[in-house]
A tleap script that builds the chain and sets N, CA, C and O, in Angstrom:
source leaprc.protein.ff14SB
mol = sequence {
  NMET ASP ASP PRO ASN PRO SER ARG ILE LEU
  ALA GLY ASN ALA ALA GLY ALA VAL ALA MET
  ILE ILE ILE GLY LEU VAL ILE PHE ILE PRO
  SER GLY LEU CYS THR GLY ILE ILE GLY GLY
  GLY ALA LEU ILE GLY MET PHE VAL ASN PRO
  ARG ASN PHE ASP GLY ILE ALA MET ILE ILE
  ILE PRO LEU VAL VAL GLY GLY PRO PHE VAL
  ALA GLY GLY PHE ALA LEU ILE TRP SER GLY
  ILE LYS ARG LEU ARG GLY CARG
}
set mol.1.N position { 35.925 -14.429 32.554 }
set mol.1.CA position { 35.197 -13.339 31.981 }
set mol.1.C position { 33.725 -13.729 31.918 }
set mol.1.O position { 33.394 -14.859 31.558 }
set mol.2.N position { 32.854 -12.808 32.264 }
set mol.2.CA position { 31.417 -13.072 32.272 }
set mol.2.C position { 30.825 -12.877 30.882 }
set mol.2.O position { 31.192 -11.962 30.144 }
set mol.3.N position { 29.900 -13.765 30.554 }
set mol.3.CA position { 29.177 -13.597 29.305 }
set mol.3.C position { 28.113 -12.519 29.492 }
set mol.3.O position { 27.450 -12.473 30.528 }
set mol.4.N position { 27.951 -11.661 28.506 }
set mol.4.CA position { 26.908 -10.646 28.636 }
set mol.4.C position { 25.529 -11.285 28.612 }
set mol.4.O position { 25.316 -12.305 27.956 }
set mol.5.N position { 24.633 -10.699 29.304 }
set mol.5.CA position { 23.269 -11.200 29.377 }
set mol.5.C position { 22.566 -10.906 28.052 }
set mol.5.O position { 22.388 -9.736 27.710 }
set mol.6.N position { 22.158 -11.937 27.289 }
set mol.6.CA position { 21.552 -11.692 25.974 }
set mol.6.C position { 20.254 -10.900 26.046 }
set mol.6.O position { 19.971 -10.110 25.145 }
set mol.7.N position { 19.455 -11.091 27.097 }
set mol.7.CA position { 18.193 -10.358 27.182 }
set mol.7.C position { 18.453 -8.868 27.385 }
set mol.7.O position { 17.674 -8.030 26.930 }
set mol.8.N position { 19.546 -8.541 28.066 }
set mol.8.CA position { 19.877 -7.129 28.282 }
set mol.8.C position { 20.344 -6.479 26.978 }
set mol.8.O position { 20.025 -5.318 26.719 }
set mol.9.N position { 21.088 -7.209 26.162 }
set mol.9.CA position { 21.540 -6.694 24.869 }
set mol.9.C position { 20.342 -6.485 23.952 }
set mol.9.O position { 20.255 -5.463 23.272 }
set mol.10.N position { 19.408 -7.455 23.926 }
set mol.10.CA position { 18.231 -7.329 23.075 }
set mol.10.C position { 17.344 -6.179 23.527 }
set mol.10.O position { 16.749 -5.497 22.692 }
set mol.11.N position { 17.244 -5.951 24.833 }
set mol.11.CA position { 16.427 -4.850 25.328 }
set mol.11.C position { 17.011 -3.520 24.884 }
set mol.11.O position { 16.265 -2.607 24.532 }
set mol.12.N position { 18.334 -3.394 24.895 }
set mol.12.CA position { 18.962 -2.166 24.439 }
set mol.12.C position { 18.763 -1.944 22.953 }
set mol.12.O position { 18.529 -0.816 22.519 }
set mol.13.N position { 18.851 -2.999 22.176 }
set mol.13.CA position { 18.622 -2.885 20.739 }
set mol.13.C position { 17.171 -2.532 20.439 }
set mol.13.O position { 16.904 -1.731 19.543 }
set mol.14.N position { 16.233 -3.117 21.174 }
set mol.14.CA position { 14.824 -2.825 20.950 }
set mol.14.C position { 14.508 -1.384 21.331 }
set mol.14.O position { 13.742 -0.714 20.637 }
set mol.15.N position { 15.084 -0.907 22.416 }
set mol.15.CA position { 14.838 0.478 22.834 }
set mol.15.C position { 15.410 1.454 21.807 }
set mol.15.O position { 14.782 2.467 21.498 }
set mol.16.N position { 16.575 1.160 21.286 }
set mol.16.CA position { 17.164 2.013 20.260 }
set mol.16.C position { 16.355 1.993 18.971 }
set mol.16.O position { 16.199 3.018 18.308 }
set mol.17.N position { 15.847 0.825 18.624 }
set mol.17.CA position { 15.038 0.702 17.403 }
set mol.17.C position { 13.726 1.462 17.545 }
set mol.17.O position { 13.292 2.139 16.613 }
set mol.18.N position { 13.101 1.354 18.697 }
set mol.18.CA position { 11.847 2.081 18.930 }
set mol.18.C position { 12.103 3.589 18.930 }
set mol.18.O position { 11.294 4.361 18.416 }
set mol.19.N position { 13.225 4.000 19.506 }
set mol.19.CA position { 13.575 5.430 19.499 }
set mol.19.C position { 13.800 5.927 18.074 }
set mol.19.O position { 13.387 7.034 17.728 }
set mol.20.N position { 14.450 5.118 17.254 }
set mol.20.CA position { 14.653 5.503 15.857 }
set mol.20.C position { 13.328 5.630 15.120 }
set mol.20.O position { 13.149 6.551 14.323 }
set mol.21.N position { 12.406 4.724 15.375 }
set mol.21.CA position { 11.103 4.768 14.721 }
set mol.21.C position { 10.332 6.013 15.154 }
set mol.21.O position { 9.730 6.688 14.320 }
set mol.22.N position { 10.345 6.320 16.442 }
set mol.22.CA position { 9.606 7.480 16.942 }
set mol.22.C position { 10.202 8.781 16.402 }
set mol.22.O position { 9.467 9.663 15.959 }
set mol.23.N position { 11.520 8.900 16.438 }
set mol.23.CA position { 12.164 10.107 15.910 }
set mol.23.C position { 11.915 10.227 14.413 }
set mol.23.O position { 11.684 11.325 13.906 }
set mol.24.N position { 11.960 9.104 13.705 }
set mol.24.CA position { 11.672 9.122 12.278 }
set mol.24.C position { 10.247 9.569 11.980 }
set mol.24.O position { 10.018 10.321 11.032 }
set mol.25.N position { 9.286 9.111 12.786 }
set mol.25.CA position { 7.899 9.538 12.599 }
set mol.25.C position { 7.716 11.015 12.893 }
set mol.25.O position { 6.962 11.704 12.206 }
set mol.26.N position { 8.415 11.506 13.926 }
set mol.26.CA position { 8.326 12.930 14.265 }
set mol.26.C position { 8.887 13.795 13.142 }
set mol.26.O position { 8.412 14.912 12.935 }
set mol.27.N position { 9.872 13.310 12.426 }
set mol.27.CA position { 10.433 14.059 11.298 }
set mol.27.C position { 9.589 13.846 10.042 }
set mol.27.O position { 9.301 14.797 9.315 }
set mol.28.N position { 9.195 12.603 9.791 }
set mol.28.CA position { 8.555 12.229 8.529 }
set mol.28.C position { 7.153 12.804 8.367 }
set mol.28.O position { 6.827 13.329 7.302 }
set mol.29.N position { 6.330 12.719 9.386 }
set mol.29.CA position { 4.923 13.110 9.252 }
set mol.29.C position { 4.761 14.610 8.985 }
set mol.29.O position { 4.109 14.971 8.005 }
set mol.30.N position { 5.322 15.499 9.811 }
set mol.30.CA position { 5.106 16.921 9.515 }
set mol.30.C position { 5.757 17.380 8.213 }
set mol.30.O position { 5.166 18.156 7.462 }
set mol.31.N position { 6.963 16.905 7.947 }
set mol.31.CA position { 7.625 17.347 6.716 }
set mol.31.C position { 6.934 16.764 5.485 }
set mol.31.O position { 6.862 17.422 4.447 }
set mol.32.N position { 6.432 15.547 5.591 }
set mol.32.CA position { 5.699 14.960 4.479 }
set mol.32.C position { 4.377 15.674 4.220 }
set mol.32.O position { 3.999 15.896 3.070 }
set mol.33.N position { 3.678 16.032 5.292 }
set mol.33.CA position { 2.430 16.772 5.122 }
set mol.33.C position { 2.676 18.136 4.495 }
set mol.33.O position { 1.961 18.546 3.580 }
set mol.34.N position { 3.681 18.830 4.986 }
set mol.34.CA position { 3.984 20.169 4.473 }
set mol.34.C position { 4.402 20.100 3.004 }
set mol.34.O position { 3.919 20.878 2.181 }
set mol.35.N position { 5.282 19.187 2.684 }
set mol.35.CA position { 5.734 19.042 1.301 }
set mol.35.C position { 4.578 18.633 0.390 }
set mol.35.O position { 4.449 19.144 -0.723 }
set mol.36.N position { 3.750 17.725 0.858 }
set mol.36.CA position { 2.617 17.279 0.053 }
set mol.36.C position { 1.571 18.356 -0.155 }
set mol.36.O position { 1.035 18.487 -1.255 }
set mol.37.N position { 1.269 19.129 0.877 }
set mol.37.CA position { 0.260 20.179 0.748 }
set mol.37.C position { 0.741 21.278 -0.187 }
set mol.37.O position { -0.009 21.731 -1.051 }
set mol.38.N position { 1.993 21.712 -0.020 }
set mol.38.CA position { 2.505 22.774 -0.882 }
set mol.38.C position { 2.636 22.280 -2.322 }
set mol.38.O position { 2.269 22.995 -3.254 }
set mol.39.N position { 3.152 21.072 -2.514 }
set mol.39.CA position { 3.269 20.516 -3.863 }
set mol.39.C position { 1.914 20.253 -4.489 }
set mol.39.O position { 1.726 20.488 -5.682 }
set mol.40.N position { 0.968 19.770 -3.700 }
set mol.40.CA position { -0.382 19.533 -4.211 }
set mol.40.C position { -1.094 20.828 -4.581 }
set mol.40.O position { -1.824 20.880 -5.571 }
set mol.41.N position { -0.881 21.870 -3.787 }
set mol.41.CA position { -1.461 23.169 -4.114 }
set mol.41.C position { -0.907 23.715 -5.418 }
set mol.41.O position { -1.642 24.283 -6.225 }
set mol.42.N position { 0.397 23.541 -5.621 }
set mol.42.CA position { 1.001 23.985 -6.881 }
set mol.42.C position { 0.465 23.172 -8.053 }
set mol.42.O position { 0.238 23.711 -9.136 }
set mol.43.N position { 0.264 21.879 -7.835 }
set mol.43.CA position { -0.268 21.023 -8.895 }
set mol.43.C position { -1.698 21.415 -9.250 }
set mol.43.O position { -2.061 21.451 -10.426 }
set mol.44.N position { -2.504 21.707 -8.243 }
set mol.44.CA position { -3.880 22.160 -8.492 }
set mol.44.C position { -3.862 23.497 -9.219 }
set mol.44.O position { -4.660 23.729 -10.127 }
set mol.45.N position { -2.939 24.382 -8.812 }
set mol.45.CA position { -2.822 25.670 -9.491 }
set mol.45.C position { -2.432 25.525 -10.948 }
set mol.45.O position { -2.867 26.316 -11.785 }
set mol.46.N position { -1.627 24.536 -11.263 }
set mol.46.CA position { -1.261 24.297 -12.663 }
set mol.46.C position { -2.452 23.808 -13.480 }
set mol.46.O position { -2.584 24.160 -14.652 }
set mol.47.N position { -3.320 22.998 -12.871 }
set mol.47.CA position { -4.486 22.512 -13.607 }
set mol.47.C position { -5.559 23.586 -13.755 }
set mol.47.O position { -6.270 23.624 -14.760 }
set mol.48.N position { -5.675 24.458 -12.754 }
set mol.48.CA position { -6.670 25.521 -12.818 }
set mol.48.C position { -6.270 26.574 -13.848 }
set mol.48.O position { -7.106 27.049 -14.617 }
set mol.49.N position { -4.980 26.936 -13.858 }
set mol.49.CA position { -4.482 27.944 -14.788 }
set mol.49.C position { -3.313 27.339 -15.564 }
set mol.49.O position { -2.163 27.490 -15.150 }
set mol.50.N position { -3.579 26.661 -16.674 }
set mol.50.CA position { -2.509 25.965 -17.385 }
set mol.50.C position { -1.486 26.890 -18.045 }
set mol.50.O position { -0.398 26.436 -18.399 }
set mol.51.N position { -1.802 28.161 -18.219 }
set mol.51.CA position { -0.863 29.095 -18.835 }
set mol.51.C position { 0.188 29.591 -17.848 }
set mol.51.O position { 1.172 30.214 -18.245 }
set mol.52.N position { -0.016 29.323 -16.596 }
set mol.52.CA position { 0.923 29.761 -15.566 }
set mol.52.C position { 2.073 28.754 -15.481 }
set mol.52.O position { 1.859 27.600 -15.109 }
set mol.53.N position { 3.275 29.179 -15.821 }
set mol.53.CA position { 4.430 28.283 -15.815 }
set mol.53.C position { 5.165 28.281 -14.480 }
set mol.53.O position { 6.176 27.592 -14.339 }
set mol.54.N position { 4.681 29.035 -13.502 }
set mol.54.CA position { 5.318 29.048 -12.185 }
set mol.54.C position { 4.999 27.783 -11.393 }
set mol.54.O position { 5.646 27.509 -10.383 }
set mol.55.N position { 4.033 27.027 -11.828 }
set mol.55.CA position { 3.638 25.821 -11.097 }
set mol.55.C position { 4.734 24.778 -11.056 }
set mol.55.O position { 4.876 24.068 -10.061 }
set mol.56.N position { 5.512 24.675 -12.123 }
set mol.56.CA position { 6.593 23.688 -12.142 }
set mol.56.C position { 7.647 24.050 -11.104 }
set mol.56.O position { 8.155 23.177 -10.400 }
set mol.57.N position { 7.974 25.329 -11.010 }
set mol.57.CA position { 8.937 25.765 -9.992 }
set mol.57.C position { 8.372 25.573 -8.590 }
set mol.57.O position { 9.104 25.241 -7.658 }
set mol.58.N position { 7.065 25.785 -8.445 }
set mol.58.CA position { 6.459 25.627 -7.127 }
set mol.58.C position { 6.329 24.162 -6.721 }
set mol.58.O position { 6.096 23.876 -5.547 }
set mol.59.N position { 6.470 23.237 -7.651 }
set mol.59.CA position { 6.516 21.819 -7.297 }
set mol.59.C position { 7.950 21.418 -6.955 }
set mol.59.O position { 8.170 20.615 -6.049 }
set mol.60.N position { 8.910 21.965 -7.666 }
set mol.60.CA position { 10.312 21.613 -7.437 }
set mol.60.C position { 10.814 22.153 -6.105 }
set mol.60.O position { 11.581 21.480 -5.417 }
set mol.61.N position { 10.393 23.361 -5.730 }
set mol.61.CA position { 10.884 23.982 -4.485 }
set mol.61.C position { 10.538 23.145 -3.252 }
set mol.61.O position { 11.437 22.884 -2.453 }
set mol.62.N position { 9.286 22.704 -3.045 }
set mol.62.CA position { 9.031 21.870 -1.860 }
set mol.62.C position { 9.773 20.542 -1.888 }
set mol.62.O position { 10.155 20.020 -0.841 }
set mol.63.N position { 9.979 19.992 -3.082 }
set mol.63.CA position { 10.720 18.731 -3.159 }
set mol.63.C position { 12.187 18.925 -2.776 }
set mol.63.O position { 12.779 18.068 -2.119 }
set mol.64.N position { 12.765 20.042 -3.186 }
set mol.64.CA position { 14.167 20.300 -2.849 }
set mol.64.C position { 14.315 20.646 -1.371 }
set mol.64.O position { 15.253 20.189 -0.717 }
set mol.65.N position { 13.395 21.449 -0.844 }
set mol.65.CA position { 13.496 21.880 0.550 }
set mol.65.C position { 13.011 20.790 1.509 }
set mol.65.O position { 13.675 20.515 2.508 }
set mol.66.N position { 11.882 20.175 1.226 }
set mol.66.CA position { 11.309 19.197 2.144 }
set mol.66.C position { 11.691 17.763 1.858 }
set mol.66.O position { 11.567 16.903 2.730 }
set mol.67.N position { 12.153 17.493 0.650 }
set mol.67.CA position { 12.494 16.132 0.264 }
set mol.67.C position { 13.544 15.454 1.129 }
set mol.67.O position { 13.366 14.296 1.506 }
set mol.68.N position { 14.648 16.153 1.461 }
set mol.68.CA position { 15.642 15.501 2.316 }
set mol.68.C position { 15.118 15.146 3.707 }
set mol.68.O position { 15.522 14.135 4.281 }
set mol.69.N position { 14.227 15.966 4.249 }
set mol.69.CA position { 13.660 15.657 5.561 }
set mol.69.C position { 12.710 14.470 5.489 }
set mol.69.O position { 12.686 13.631 6.389 }
set mol.70.N position { 11.934 14.402 4.424 }
set mol.70.CA position { 11.049 13.254 4.230 }
set mol.70.C position { 11.882 11.982 4.063 }
set mol.70.O position { 11.580 10.951 4.664 }
set mol.71.N position { 12.926 12.065 3.247 }
set mol.71.CA position { 13.780 10.891 3.027 }
set mol.71.C position { 14.527 10.494 4.302 }
set mol.71.O position { 14.667 9.305 4.591 }
set mol.72.N position { 15.003 11.470 5.057 }
set mol.72.CA position { 15.705 11.163 6.309 }
set mol.72.C position { 14.793 10.533 7.342 }
set mol.72.O position { 15.183 9.581 8.018 }
set mol.73.N position { 13.581 11.054 7.471 }
set mol.73.CA position { 12.612 10.461 8.400 }
set mol.73.C position { 12.241 9.055 7.994 }
set mol.73.O position { 12.125 8.169 8.842 }
set mol.74.N position { 12.049 8.839 6.687 }
set mol.74.CA position { 11.731 7.494 6.199 }
set mol.74.C position { 12.891 6.538 6.434 }
set mol.74.O position { 12.680 5.375 6.778 }
set mol.75.N position { 14.123 7.028 6.250 }
set mol.75.CA position { 15.292 6.171 6.480 }
set mol.75.C position { 15.400 5.769 7.945 }
set mol.75.O position { 15.752 4.629 8.249 }
set mol.76.N position { 15.101 6.691 8.855 }
set mol.76.CA position { 15.112 6.347 10.281 }
set mol.76.C position { 14.042 5.312 10.610 }
set mol.76.O position { 14.301 4.362 11.348 }
set mol.77.N position { 12.858 5.492 10.073 }
set mol.77.CA position { 11.777 4.529 10.318 }
set mol.77.C position { 12.166 3.161 9.768 }
set mol.77.O position { 12.008 2.146 10.446 }
set mol.78.N position { 12.667 3.136 8.551 }
set mol.78.CA position { 13.030 1.870 7.904 }
set mol.78.C position { 14.142 1.158 8.667 }
set mol.78.O position { 14.057 -0.047 8.902 }
set mol.79.N position { 15.184 1.891 9.056 }
set mol.79.CA position { 16.287 1.238 9.771 }
set mol.79.C position { 15.855 0.823 11.176 }
set mol.79.O position { 16.349 -0.180 11.692 }
set mol.80.N position { 14.957 1.561 11.802 }
set mol.80.CA position { 14.442 1.160 13.113 }
set mol.80.C position { 13.638 -0.128 13.020 }
set mol.80.O position { 13.753 -0.998 13.883 }
set mol.81.N position { 12.830 -0.251 11.983 }
set mol.81.CA position { 12.055 -1.484 11.793 }
set mol.81.C position { 12.994 -2.660 11.508 }
set mol.81.O position { 12.787 -3.759 12.022 }
set mol.82.N position { 14.021 -2.428 10.692 }
set mol.82.CA position { 14.962 -3.503 10.396 }
set mol.82.C position { 15.716 -3.931 11.665 }
set mol.82.O position { 15.944 -5.122 11.876 }
set mol.83.N position { 16.100 -2.966 12.506 }
set mol.83.CA position { 16.778 -3.307 13.758 }
set mol.83.C position { 15.839 -4.049 14.704 }
set mol.83.O position { 16.261 -4.959 15.418 }
set mol.84.N position { 14.571 -3.662 14.706 }
set mol.84.CA position { 13.593 -4.306 15.587 }
set mol.84.C position { 13.355 -5.757 15.163 }
set mol.84.O position { 13.134 -6.624 16.008 }
set mol.85.N position { 13.398 -6.014 13.877 }
set mol.85.CA position { 13.213 -7.372 13.378 }
set mol.85.C position { 14.492 -8.211 13.498 }
set mol.85.O position { 14.451 -9.435 13.373 }
set mol.86.N position { 15.609 -7.553 13.739 }
set mol.86.CA position { 16.857 -8.288 13.942 }
set mol.86.C position { 17.650 -8.539 12.686 }
set mol.86.O position { 18.441 -9.481 12.644 }
set mol.87.N position { 17.473 -7.744 11.676 }
set mol.87.CA position { 18.211 -7.937 10.414 }
set mol.87.C position { 19.339 -6.963 10.321 }
set mol.87.O position { 20.077 -6.966 9.335 }
savepdb mol mol.pdb
quit
């Protein structure tokens, strides 16, 4: 039986890790920007008009809708970096 070529196995792992990082960045950056801008706008609106209680709901909505995408993109980036380092 032939031993597998270690450099070929490492190249496949590195390519998969880089793909995970790129896909994670493609998910993380736009969803993070969108969630941050909408949440930041709601936060500014709460400071400008403190009597308006809709600001709390407008902060929770982007976190509920965009939060899983931000977390998923970050998880892909993190696991891709860990795979690239060999851990």
